[in-house]
C-alpha positions in Angstrom: -14.1 21.2 -2.4 -12.1 18.2 -1.4 -9.0 17.7 -3.7 -9.8 15.0 -6.4 -7.7 11.7 -5.7 -4.7 12.9 -8.3 -4.5 16.2 -7.1 -4.2 14.3 -3.2 -2.1 11.7 -4.5 0.3 14.5 -6.0 0.8 16.3 -3.6 1.9 13.3 -1.4 3.7 12.0 -3.7 6.0 15.0 -4.2 6.0 15.5 -0.9 7.8 11.9 -0.7 10.2 12.5 -3.5 11.4 15.4 -1.8 12.4 12.9 1.3 13.5 10.4 -0.7 13.8 10.8 -4.7 14.3 6.7 -5.0 11.0 6.4 -2.8 8.8 3.0 -4.3 5.0 3.5 -4.6 3.1 0.2 -4.4 -0.5 0.0 -6.2 -2.1 -3.3 -5.1 -5.6 -3.9 -7.1 -7.8 -5.8 -5.5 -11.0 -7.7 -6.5 -12.6 -10.6 -8.5 -12.2 -10.3 -12.1 -15.1 -13.2 -12.4 -17.1 -10.6 -10.4 -18.9 -7.6 -12.8 -17.2 -4.6 -11.0 -15.4 -5.7 -8.7 -12.6 -5.9 -11.2 -12.2 -2.8 -11.3 -8.9 -2.7 -9.2 -7.3 -5.7 -10.7 -8.1 -4.2 -14.1 -6.2 -1.0 -13.3 -3.3 -2.7 -12.2 -3.1 -5.1 -15.2 -3.4 -2.3 -17.9 -0.7 -0.2 -15.7 1.5 -3.4 -16.0 1.5 -3.7 -19.7 2.1 0.1 -19.9 4.5 1.2 -17.0 8.1 0.9 -17.8 9.8 -1.9 -16.1 11.9 0.2 -14.0 9.3 2.4 -12.7 9.0 3.9 -9.3 5.3 2.8 -9.5 4.8 -0.8 -9.1 1.5 -2.5 -9.8 0.7 -5.4 -8.1 -2.1 -7.8 -8.2 -3.5 -8.5 -4.7 -6.7 -10.3 -5.9 -9.5 -11.4 -3.5 -7.0 -12.0 -0.8 -4.5 -9.2 -0.7 -2.8 -10.2 2.3 -1.3 -13.0 0.7 1.1 -10.1 -1.1 2.1 -8.5 2.3 5.7 -10.5 1.9 6.2 -8.9 -1.3 5.3 -5.8 0.0 7.6 -5.9 3.0 10.3 -7.0 0.7 10.2 -4.1 -1.6 9.7 -1.2 1.5 7.3 0.9 -0.4 6.6 4.5 0.8 3.7 4.2 0.2 0.7 1.7 -0.4 -2.5 2.5 -2.7 -4.7 -0.3 -2.4 -7.4 0.0 -5.3 -10.8 -1.4 -5.2 -14.5 -1.4 -5.8 -16.3 -0.4 -2.5 -19.9 0.8 -1.7 -18.4 4.5 -0.8 -22.8 5.4 -1.4 -21.8 7.7 -4.7 -23.3 7.4 -8.2 -21.4 4.5 -9.9 -17.8 4.5 -11.3 -17.1 7.6 -8.5 -13.8 7.4 -7.1 -12.5 8.6 -3.8 -9.4 8.7 -2.0 -9.0 7.2 1.7 -6.2 7.1 4.3 -6.2 3.7 5.6 -7.0 4.5 9.4 -10.0 6.8 8.5 -11.7 3.9 6.2 -13.4 2.2 8.4 -17.1 3.1 7.0 -15.9 1.7 3.5 -17.9 -1.0 2.7 -16.0 -3.5 0.3 -17.0 -6.7 -1.3 -15.8 -10.3 -0.8 -12.5 -9.6 1.5 -12.5 -11.7 4.5 -9.5 -9.1 5.9 -10.5 -5.6 5.7 -8.3 -2.9 3.7 -8.0 -0.8 6.2 -6.9 -3.2 8.9 -4.1 -4.5 6.2 -3.4 -1.1 5.4 -2.8 -0.3 9.3 -0.7 -3.1 9.3 2.0 -2.4 6.5 2.3 0.9 7.8 3.3 -0.4 10.8 5.3 -3.4 9.7 7.2 -0.8 6.8 6.9 2.3 8.3 5.3 3.1 4.7 1.7 5.4 4.2 -1.4 3.4 3.3 -4.2 4.4 0.5 -7.6 3.4 -0.3 -8.5 4.5 -3.9 -12.3 3.1 -4.0 -14.6 3.0 -7.0 -18.1 2.8 -6.4 -19.6 0.2 -8.6 -22.8 -0.3 -10.1 -23.1 -4.4 -10.3 -21.2 -6.8 -8.7 -22.4 -10.7 -9.8 -20.8 -13.4 -11.2 -19.6 -13.7 -14.8 -21.0 -10.4 -15.4 -19.0 -7.6 -17.8 -17.9 -4.5 -16.0 -20.3 -1.9 -16.2 -19.7 1.4 -18.4 -19.2 3.8 -15.4 -17.0 1.4 -13.5 -15.2 0.8 -17.1 -14.8 4.5 -17.1 -13.5 5.0 -14.1 -10.9 2.4 -14.8 -9.2 3.8 -17.6 -9.4 7.7 -15.9 -7.4 5.9 -13.0 -5.1 4.1 -15.5 -4.7 7.4 -17.0 -4.1 9.2 -13.8 -1.1 6.8 -12.9 0.3 7.2 -16.1 0.3 10.9 -16.0 1.9 11.1 -12.6 4.7 8.0 -13.9 5.2 10.8 -16.3 5.3 13.9 -13.9 8.5 12.7 -12.6 11.0 11.5 -15.6 14.2 9.5 -14.5 13.0 8.6 -11.3 13.0 5.0 -11.3 13.1 3.2 -8.5 16.6 1.6 -7.0 16.4 -2.0 -7.4 
């Protein structure tokens, strides 16, 4: 059985932290908050922005429906890891979550982006020298002006709690300005 996204991320984070205790992690929420379940990634980072300490090594960033517009911010941060959080068709039950390496996510179908996240992740890997992942949430329904579905809301809560737990597992290790 494959490891859950949290276990995979924990292992990667332990490896990154062993090499550089001050490594930064950029969490990029992707999606449109007016399009039902497409808001999932944005909701995660918006919630983390209110919960994480300002000096956390985990830095939530709102990428919206055009995350390519925040590449300058990410390049200036010099993160060791960039994780895009988005709704996408992974052919699982609504609310299901899966973690992909950017270079292995060619078949993931995301919604409303002109530039595939796999391409953006690979660009940042070359430009910044970081690793990049995509944490994808299976939507139930994406349509204009509808609420987020219950399974996706539950996934947002689970993912937010997972990142809060990861931040707590590495106490006192905050990003260096």
